N, C-alpha and C positions, 0 to 999 in steps of 0.2 A: 302615744299618738295613735289615733284610730286609723286603721289601714283602709277601710271602706265601710259604708253602710248604705242601706236602702230605706227610704221612707215610703210607707204604704198607708193608704186610707183604709180604716177598718170598715168593712161593709156591714150594713145593717141586715141582720138575718130576718127571715120572714116572721119568726116568732117574737121578734123584738119590736116594740112600739117605736115609731120614729121620735117620740118624745121621752123615751126612757133615758135614764142617766146612769152613769157608773161612777163609783168613787174614784176611778182612774181615768185620765184622759189620754195617757200615752203608755203604750206597751213597749218596753225596752228588752231587746234580746241580743246581748253581746256574745261574742265568742270569748274564750278564756283569755286570750292575749289582750283584748280590748276592754275587759271588765273594769279595771281601775279608771279608765277614761270615761266609760259609760256611767259608772257610779258618780263621778264628778259632775257629769251632765245632769244626772238625777238630782243631785244636791243643789245645783244651780237652778233647776226648774222648780224644785220644792221651795227655794228661798225667794223666788220671784214674787212680785207683788202685782196681781194676785198669784198665789202659788199654783203651779201646774202639777197635779198629782200624777205620778208615774208608777207603773207596775214593773217590778224587777224581781226575778226569781229568788234572789238572795234574801230579800225582805218579805216577799209576798206569797211565795209558794207555801201552801198549807199542808200539814201532815195528813189531814183527812182527805179522802177522795184521791183520784188518780191525777197525776200531773197533766195528762192529756185533757181530761175533762176541765181542769182549771184553765189551761191555755185556751181551749175552745170558748169557755165562758168569757174570759177577758177580751178575746178577740172579737166576740159578738158585741161587746159593750164599750170598748174604747173608741176614741176618735182617730188615733194615729198609732202606727206601729213603726218603731225604728229597729231594723234588723241588721 
């Protein structure tokens, strides 16, 4: 069971075109206790019709670059963040 979460709209940064798109629509940021439940949410969103692509560190954090720069990038381009 998820103890609590917050939903935030990702703000469009000045350098991003309002028409820019991201491969991810939702940024998921679970704490360690909620990770299994959040992974289940990601799977449900991915299997929706149409699929809703989500960013989750376990699957999408890349080895190249810093984790902070990757988080800044996805938060500039996603539509919603679930924290």
